[in-house]
SEGU-683998 format. One line per field, with one value per atom (N, C-alpha, C, CB): residue number from 1; x, y, z; residue in one letter; atom name. Coordinates in steps of 0.02 Angstrom, whole numbers, plus 50000, padded with zeros to 5 digits. Atoms other than C-alpha are relative to their C-alpha. Glycine has a CB too. Example, Ala and Ser with C-alpha at 12.3 -4.5 7.8 and 13.67 -1.06 7.14 Angstrom:
num	[1|1|1|1|2|2|2|2]
X	[50045|50615|50045|49950|49958|50684|49961|50020]
Y	[49941|49775|50060|50001|49941|49947|50055|50023]
Z	[50000|50390|50000|50062|49997|50357|50037|49929]
residuo	[a|a|a|a|s|s|s|s]
atomo	[N|CA|C|CB|N|CA|C|CB]
This chain:
num	[1|1|1|1|2|2|2|2|3|3|3|3|4|4|4|4|5|5|5|5|6|6|6|6|7|7|7|7|8|8|8|8|9|9|9|9|10|10|10|10|11|11|11|11|12|12|12|12|13|13|13|13|14|14|14|14|15|15|15|15|16|16|16|16|17|17|17|17|18|18|18|18|19|19|19|19|20|20|20|20|21|21|21|21|22|22|22|22|23|23|23|23|24|24|24|24|25|25|25|25|26|26|26|26|27|27|27|27|28|28|28|28|29|29|29|29|30|30|30|30|31|31|31|31|32|32|32|32|33|33|33|33|34|34|34|34|35|35|35|35|36|36|36|36|37|37|37|37|38|38|38|38|39|39|39|39|40|40|40|40|41|41|41|41|42|42|42|42|43|43|43|43|44|44|44|44|45|45|45|45|46|46|46|46|47|47|47|47|48|48|48|48|49|49|49|49|50|50|50|50|51|51|51|51|52|52|52|52|53|53|53|53|54|54|54|54|55|55|55|55|56|56|56|56|57|57|57|57|58|58|58|58|59|59|59|59|60|60|60|60|61|61|61|61|62|62|62|62|63|63|63|63|64|64|64|64|65|65|65|65|66|66|66|66|67|67|67|67|68|68|68|68|69|69|69|69|70|70|70|70|71|71|71|71|72|72|72|72|73|73|73|73|74|74|74|74|75|75|75|75|76|76|76|76|77|77|77|77|78|78|78|78|79|79|79|79|80|80|80|80|81|81|81|81|82|82|82|82|83|83|83|83|84|84|84|84|85|85|85|85|86|86|86|86|87|87|87|87|88|88|88|88|89|89|89|89|90|90|90|90|91|91|91|91|92|92|92|92|93|93|93|93|94|94|94|94|95|95|95|95|96|96|96|96|97|97|97|97|98|98|98|98|99|99|99|99|100|100|100|100|101|101|101|101|102|102|102|102|103|103|103|103|104|104|104|104|105|105|105|105|106|106|106|106|107|107|107|107|108|108|108|108|109|109|109|109|110|110|110|110|111|111|111|111|112|112|112|112|113|113|113|113|114|114|114|114|115|115|115|115|116|116|116|116|117|117|117|117|118|118|118|118|119|119|119|119|120|120|120|120|121|121|121|121|122|122|122|122|123|123|123|123|124|124|124|124|125|125|125|125|126|126|126|126|127|127|127|127|128|128|128|128|129|129|129|129|130|130|130|130|131|131|131|131|132|132|132|132|133|133|133|133|134|134|134|134|135|135|135|135|136|136|136|136|137|137|137|137|138|138|138|138|139|139|139|139|140|140|140|140|141|141|141|141|142|142|142|142]
X	[49937|47307|50052|50018|49945|47461|50043|50043|49951|47591|50062|50020|49939|47757|50052|50024|49938|47906|50055|50031|49946|48063|50036|50051|49961|48146|49955|50016|50044|47992|50003|49929|49995|47994|50066|49990|49931|48179|50001|50055|50002|48150|49958|49974|50037|48011|50033|49941|49958|48123|50051|50034|49951|48260|49980|50028|50031|48149|49981|49941|50026|48081|50058|49949|49944|48256|50002|49993|49999|48230|50040|49931|49964|48343|50053|50033|49950|48455|50027|49972|49978|48574|49976|50055|50026|48530|49965|49951|50030|48439|49943|49979|50062|48286|50021|49950|49980|48379|50078|49974|49933|48554|50035|50014|49958|48686|49976|50002|50027|48589|50020|49922|49972|48666|49955|50058|50030|48607|49946|49964|50045|48510|49945|50034|50033|48444|49930|50042|50067|48256|49965|49951|50040|48162|49929|50014|50072|47983|49957|49970|50032|47933|50012|50031|49990|48015|49958|50080|50043|47927|49934|50007|50071|47761|49988|49983|50007|47787|49998|50044|49994|47834|49934|50061|50062|47686|49947|49980|50052|47569|50008|49998|49991|47651|49980|50076|50018|47628|49925|50033|50070|47443|49971|49979|50028|47423|50011|50037|49984|47513|49957|50075|50038|47420|49914|50023|50068|47245|49970|49962|50029|47223|49961|50044|50035|47111|50033|49975|49968|47162|49954|50037|50053|47001|49962|49952|50055|46897|50040|49961|49960|46982|49970|50005|50021|46859|50024|49912|49979|46898|50070|49985|49930|47085|50015|50038|49994|47072|49979|49957|50028|46975|50059|49927|49949|47109|50056|50019|49945|47246|49993|50010|50015|47163|50004|49927|49992|47152|50071|49970|49937|47331|50038|50030|49973|47373|49978|49965|50028|47262|50042|49920|49963|47359|50069|50005|49937|47522|49996|50019|50014|47453|49993|49944|50014|47396|50067|49945|49926|47567|50041|50050|49960|47646|49966|50007|50028|47523|50010|49941|49997|47545|50077|49953|49933|47735|50027|50024|49979|47743|50059|49946|49934|47900|49993|50043|50015|47813|49976|49944|50024|47785|50024|50033|49971|47902|49968|50067|50025|47825|49925|50005|50062|47652|50004|49969|49984|47717|50014|50049|49992|47787|49932|50047|50074|47606|49968|49951|50033|47541|50029|50006|49961|47674|49981|50074|50012|47642|49930|50008|50071|47455|49995|49964|49997|47493|50028|50042|49971|47604|49954|50057|50045|47476|49939|49973|50052|47337|50025|49975|49972|47453|49996|50071|49996|47479|49929|50042|50064|47294|49974|49963|50031|47248|50047|49976|49950|47397|50038|49963|49968|47486|50073|49968|49929|47677|50020|50040|49992|47706|50067|49988|49932|47891|49998|50055|50008|47862|49966|49970|50041|47727|50034|49934|49963|47831|50062|50029|49939|47984|49971|50048|50027|47875|49974|49947|50030|47788|50057|49947|49942|47956|50034|50055|49971|48021|49957|50009|50048|47858|50011|49925|49994|47875|50061|49990|49935|48055|49995|50052|50008|48006|49954|49978|50053|47858|50030|49951|49978|47883|49945|50016|50051|47796|50017|49992|50000|47759|49967|49970|50029|47713|49947|50053|50052|47549|50019|49948|49984|47548|50000|49943|49992|47515|50050|49942|49943|47666|49991|50016|50015|47578|50029|49923|49974|47667|49947|50059|50052|47554|50037|49937|49973|47592|49995|49959|50004|47636|50001|50056|50010|47567|50041|49925|49971|47628|50075|49977|49920|47813|50010|50037|49985|47805|50002|49949|50011|47749|50063|49926|49938|47892|50065|50009|49944|48022|50000|50007|50007|47959|50023|49931|49986|47988|50076|49967|49930|48150|50017|50015|49983|48248|50002|50073|49988|48247|49938|50046]
Y	[49977|50892|49995|49965|50011|50921|49944|50063|50055|50789|50031|49962|49972|50804|50004|49965|49992|50868|49950|50086|50043|50752|50034|49985|49965|50884|49993|50084|50008|50882|49927|50021|50065|50694|49982|49960|50009|50689|50027|50038|49972|50807|49961|50069|50042|50702|49938|49984|50060|50545|50021|49973|49981|50637|50009|50058|49989|50692|49934|50044|50064|50516|49951|49969|50049|50439|49951|49962|50043|50355|50030|49984|49971|50461|49945|50072|50045|50365|50033|49933|49979|50392|49978|49993|50026|50378|50055|49941|49948|50464|50034|49972|49972|50500|50054|49942|49958|50587|50013|49980|49996|50635|50037|50027|49967|50678|49984|50072|50015|50609|49927|50007|50060|50472|49950|50019|50048|50315|49956|50042|50046|50166|49970|49954|50033|50101|50032|49999|49972|50124|49958|50003|50044|50073|50010|50023|49997|50041|50068|49937|49941|50187|50062|50018|49942|50307|49987|50010|50016|50215|50008|49928|49985|50229|50076|49971|49934|50413|50026|50030|49986|50430|49982|49963|50017|50334|50048|49939|49953|50448|50066|50011|49936|50606|49998|50022|50007|50542|49995|49935|50001|50507|50073|49957|49933|50678|50046|50034|49953|50764|49982|49995|50015|50666|50002|49930|49992|50690|49928|50046|50058|50503|49992|49957|50015|50427|50002|49940|49998|50471|49993|50063|50005|50444|49942|50056|50053|50300|49934|50001|50057|50152|49935|49993|50070|50010|50006|49984|49995|50076|49989|50066|50008|50074|49920|50046|50068|49891|49962|49979|50027|49851|50011|50041|49981|49943|49958|50071|50040|49844|49928|50005|50069|49680|50000|49977|49992|49732|49998|50064|49997|49769|49927|50053|50074|49596|49957|49965|50041|49512|50016|50016|49989|49600|49971|50076|50037|49542|49921|50009|50063|49367|49974|49990|50011|49374|50008|50052|49995|49440|49937|50071|50062|49292|49940|49990|50046|49173|49988|50009|49997|49225|50010|50062|49993|49234|50061|49943|49940|49416|50024|50049|49974|49515|50055|50030|49946|49648|49973|50045|50028|49536|50050|49921|49958|49640|50067|50005|49937|49803|49992|50033|50013|49735|49987|49945|50005|49682|50063|49960|49933|49852|50042|50037|49967|49924|49982|49976|50025|49813|50029|49924|49978|49869|50072|49989|49930|50051|50015|50031|50006|50025|49986|49944|50021|49942|50050|49937|49943|50081|50053|50029|49937|50212|49987|50022|50018|50109|50008|49930|49996|50096|50068|49976|49923|50282|50031|50047|49981|50311|49984|49975|50018|50218|50011|49925|49984|50275|49945|50025|50058|50111|50002|49957|49997|50108|49931|50022|50062|49970|49970|50002|50028|49959|49968|50054|50026|49932|49936|50044|50062|49808|49942|50013|50059|49707|49973|50026|50028|49701|49963|50060|50039|49644|49925|50039|50064|49512|49950|50010|50048|49445|49973|50037|50024|49432|49946|50057|50049|49340|49936|50028|50053|49225|49958|50020|50031|49187|49955|50052|50035|49134|49941|50045|50051|49026|49935|50017|50066|48838|49971|49960|50033|48732|49934|50025|50070|48548|49978|49968|50026|48453|49951|49967|50043|48375|49936|50031|50066|48189|50014|49941|49984|48272|50050|50020|49954|48384|50078|49992|49926|48547|50024|50015|49975|48651|50037|50045|49964|48715|50026|49951|49971|48819|49946|50068|50039|48722|50046|49949|49949|48837|49982|50007|50015|48742|50003|49933|49993|48730|50069|49964|49930|48908|50041|50029|49970|48961|49980|49971|50024|48850|50042|49924|49974|48927|50075|49986|49930|49105|50017|50021|49987|49088|50003|49950|49996|49136|49939|50071|50060|48990|50022|49969|49995|48960|50009|50054]
Z	[49973|47743|49952|50059|50050|47638|50022|49989|49988|47624|50033|49931|49977|47711|49950|50053|50049|47619|50034|49995|49973|47634|50060|49943|49938|47752|50059|49988|49945|47867|50023|49981|49981|47868|50034|49941|49973|47901|50072|49956|49932|48046|50049|49997|49959|48114|50022|49969|49988|48101|50051|49934|49957|48187|50076|49973|49936|48329|50035|49992|49972|48350|50014|49949|49992|48352|49944|50066|50053|48186|49943|49981|50055|48074|49980|50020|50032|47955|49941|49980|50056|47821|49936|50003|50063|47644|49960|50015|50041|47505|50031|49936|49976|47602|50055|50030|49959|47741|50002|50057|50006|47683|50055|49939|49947|47813|50064|49994|49935|47958|50023|49998|49979|48058|50044|50035|49947|48157|49963|50063|50022|48102|50042|49978|49950|48263|50012|50062|49978|48302|50056|49937|49944|48459|49985|50081|50015|48465|50023|50033|49975|48566|49946|50074|50049|48437|49934|49981|50067|48289|50014|49970|49981|48377|49999|50071|50011|48397|49935|50030|50069|48215|49961|49973|50030|48159|50011|50021|49982|48259|49966|50073|50028|48198|49919|50012|50074|48013|49993|49966|49998|48056|50004|50060|49990|48119|49931|50067|50060|47968|49945|49976|50057|47844|50005|49980|49983|47927|50006|49946|49984|47956|50062|50000|49933|48089|50063|49998|49939|48256|50066|50000|49943|48363|49999|49999|50008|48299|50015|49922|49983|48393|49967|50077|50036|48322|49926|50002|50072|48149|49988|49972|50005|48177|50007|50057|49994|48238|49932|50060|50062|48077|49944|49980|50046|47971|50013|50004|49983|48062|49979|50070|50019|48028|49921|50028|50072|47842|49980|49977|50016|47837|50006|50043|49984|47914|49938|50076|50060|47784|49938|49985|50065|47649|50004|49983|49988|47723|49983|50075|50004|47725|49927|50039|50069|47545|49960|49976|50042|47483|50018|50025|49984|47577|49968|50077|50028|47513|49924|50015|50073|47335|49980|49970|50005|47357|49962|49972|50029|47309|50036|50000|49973|47339|50054|49941|49956|47444|50074|49963|49930|47600|50059|50015|49954|47709|50004|49986|49998|47654|50029|49929|49972|47697|50073|49967|49937|47861|50037|50004|49974|47889|50011|49952|49995|47853|50061|49942|49936|47986|50064|50005|49946|48109|50010|49988|49996|48073|50030|49931|49980|48096|50076|49959|49923|48265|50040|50014|49961|48321|50012|49967|49996|48277|50046|49926|49952|48369|50070|49990|49933|48520|50026|50002|49977|48528|50007|49942|49990|48503|50063|49954|49931|48662|50057|50003|49935|48764|50024|50063|49996|48759|49983|49962|50011|48781|49978|50064|50026|48656|50013|49932|49980|48696|50066|50001|49935|48871|50010|50036|50001|48844|49968|49964|50033|48720|50045|49926|49953|48839|50057|50031|49953|48979|49977|50028|50019|48875|49978|49942|50015|48805|50065|49955|49937|48984|50028|50051|49976|49040|49958|49995|50038|48888|50004|49941|49981|48929|50059|50016|49938|49097|49998|50050|50006|49037|49986|49947|50014|49036|49960|50064|50042|48904|50000|49932|50007|48885|49939|50056|50067|48727|50008|49956|50006|48698|49967|49966|50038|48631|49923|50018|50067|48467|49975|49980|50016|48472|50014|49926|49992|48512|50064|49998|49938|48643|50039|49987|49959|48787|50063|50020|49939|48938|50059|50019|49933|49101|50049|50013|49952|49224|50063|50016|49938|49373|49994|50023|50005|49307|49997|49934|50006|49256|50068|49954|49931|49433|50049|50032|49968|49508|49979|49980|50025|49397|50016|49928|49981|49438|50070|49993|49932|49619|50015|50041|49981|49692|50050|50034|49963|49771|50079|49973|49930|49954|50033|50017]
residuo	[m|m|m|m|p|p|p|p|s|s|s|s|l|l|l|l|a|a|a|a|v|v|v|v|g|g|g|g|q|q|q|q|l|l|l|l|c|c|c|c|g|g|g|g|l|l|l|l|r|r|r|r|a|a|a|a|q|q|q|q|a|a|a|a|g|g|g|g|l|l|l|l|a|a|a|a|r|r|r|r|r|r|r|r|g|g|g|g|p|p|p|p|a|a|a|a|c|c|c|c|p|p|p|p|g|g|g|g|v|v|v|v|g|g|g|g|g|g|g|g|d|d|d|d|a|a|a|a|a|a|a|a|d|d|d|d|i|i|i|i|r|r|r|r|a|a|a|a|a|a|a|a|q|q|q|q|k|k|k|k|l|l|l|l|a|a|a|a|w|w|w|w|e|e|e|e|n|n|n|n|k|k|k|k|l|l|l|l|a|a|a|a|k|k|k|k|g|g|g|g|f|f|f|f|n|n|n|n|t|t|t|t|t|t|t|t|d|d|d|d|v|v|v|v|p|p|p|p|l|l|l|l|e|e|e|e|f|f|f|f|c|c|c|c|l|l|l|l|l|l|l|l|s|s|s|s|g|g|g|g|e|e|e|e|l|l|l|l|a|a|a|a|e|e|e|e|a|a|a|a|f|f|f|f|d|d|d|d|a|a|a|a|w|w|w|w|r|r|r|r|k|k|k|k|s|s|s|s|r|r|r|r|e|e|e|e|d|d|d|d|v|v|v|v|a|a|a|a|e|e|e|e|e|e|e|e|l|l|l|l|a|a|a|a|d|d|d|d|t|t|t|t|a|a|a|a|i|i|i|i|f|f|f|f|l|l|l|l|f|f|f|f|g|g|g|g|l|l|l|l|a|a|a|a|e|e|e|e|m|m|m|m|i|i|i|i|g|g|g|g|a|a|a|a|d|d|d|d|l|l|l|l|q|q|q|q|e|e|e|e|a|a|a|a|i|i|i|i|e|e|e|e|a|a|a|a|k|k|k|k|l|l|l|l|a|a|a|a|a|a|a|a|n|n|n|n|e|e|e|e|a|a|a|a|r|r|r|r|v|v|v|v|y|y|y|y|r|r|r|r|r|r|r|r|l|l|l|l|p|p|p|p|n|n|n|n|g|g|g|g|v|v|v|v|p|p|p|p|v|v|v|v|k|k|k|k|d|d|d|d|a|a|a|a|a|a|a|a|a|a|a|a|s|s|s|s|q|q|q|q|r|r|r|r|s|s|s|s|a|a|a|a|r|r|r|r|p|p|p|p|p|p|p|p|g|g|g|g]
atomo	[N|CA|C|CB|N|CA|C|CB|N|CA|C|CB|N|CA|C|CB|N|CA|C|CB|N|CA|C|CB|N|CA|C|CB|N|CA|C|CB|N|CA|C|CB|N|CA|C|CB|N|CA|C|CB|N|CA|C|CB|N|CA|C|CB|N|CA|C|CB|N|CA|C|CB|N|CA|C|CB|N|CA|C|CB|N|CA|C|CB|N|CA|C|CB|N|CA|C|CB|N|CA|C|CB|N|CA|C|CB|N|CA|C|CB|N|CA|C|CB|N|CA|C|CB|N|CA|C|CB|N|CA|C|CB|N|CA|C|CB|N|CA|C|CB|N|CA|C|CB|N|CA|C|CB|N|CA|C|CB|N|CA|C|CB|N|CA|C|CB|N|CA|C|CB|N|CA|C|CB|N|CA|C|CB|N|CA|C|CB|N|CA|C|CB|N|CA|C|CB|N|CA|C|CB|N|CA|C|CB|N|CA|C|CB|N|CA|C|CB|N|CA|C|CB|N|CA|C|CB|N|CA|C|CB|N|CA|C|CB|N|CA|C|CB|N|CA|C|CB|N|CA|C|CB|N|CA|C|CB|N|CA|C|CB|N|CA|C|CB|N|CA|C|CB|N|CA|C|CB|N|CA|C|CB|N|CA|C|CB|N|CA|C|CB|N|CA|C|CB|N|CA|C|CB|N|CA|C|CB|N|CA|C|CB|N|CA|C|CB|N|CA|C|CB|N|CA|C|CB|N|CA|C|CB|N|CA|C|CB|N|CA|C|CB|N|CA|C|CB|N|CA|C|CB|N|CA|C|CB|N|CA|C|CB|N|CA|C|CB|N|CA|C|CB|N|CA|C|CB|N|CA|C|CB|N|CA|C|CB|N|CA|C|CB|N|CA|C|CB|N|CA|C|CB|N|CA|C|CB|N|CA|C|CB|N|CA|C|CB|N|CA|C|CB|N|CA|C|CB|N|CA|C|CB|N|CA|C|CB|N|CA|C|CB|N|CA|C|CB|N|CA|C|CB|N|CA|C|CB|N|CA|C|CB|N|CA|C|CB|N|CA|C|CB|N|CA|C|CB|N|CA|C|CB|N|CA|C|CB|N|CA|C|CB|N|CA|C|CB|N|CA|C|CB|N|CA|C|CB|N|CA|C|CB|N|CA|C|CB|N|CA|C|CB|N|CA|C|CB|N|CA|C|CB|N|CA|C|CB|N|CA|C|CB|N|CA|C|CB|N|CA|C|CB|N|CA|C|CB|N|CA|C|CB|N|CA|C|CB|N|CA|C|CB|N|CA|C|CB|N|CA|C|CB|N|CA|C|CB|N|CA|C|CB|N|CA|C|CB|N|CA|C|CB|N|CA|C|CB|N|CA|C|CB|N|CA|C|CB|N|CA|C|CB|N|CA|C|CB|N|CA|C|CB|N|CA|C|CB|N|CA|C|CB|N|CA|C|CB|N|CA|C|CB|N|CA|C|CB|N|CA|C|CB|N|CA|C|CB|N|CA|C|CB|N|CA|C|CB|N|CA|C|CB|N|CA|C|CB|N|CA|C|CB|N|CA|C|CB|N|CA|C|CB|N|CA|C|CB]
C-alpha cells in the first residue's frame, strides 16, 4: 500500500476530529481529540498502510510488544517513552476497532465504576476492593 501524503493524513485527521494546527496540518484548527476519533484514525491508518486488520490474536501480540518497548524505554531512561506509549495506545485503538469495541464508551464507564468503588488497605498497605462497601455506596439512599 502507498503511504499517505501529508494532505491525506490531515484530511483523515480532520474527519476523525483530530485535526490540529502546526506544520503537519497548516491552517487546521483544534487540539482536542476524543478517544473515539483517535480509534477511527488509527483504523484508517491501518487500512491505508495495509497493516493487520483481521488477525486478532496477532494484534494482541503486537500490542504486547509495543507495551514492552515502552517499558524498556522507561527502564533505560530513554527520551522516547511518550512516543512508545503513544505506539501502545495506537495499537490498542486499532485492536478496539478491529473487534468492534467502542473504547471511549468503555473507558468512560470504567472510570465511573472505579470512582464509585471503595478500597481498604491490607496490613501491608496494598489497597484492595471492598466489595461490601462499594455495594453500599452504589445503592440510592432510602
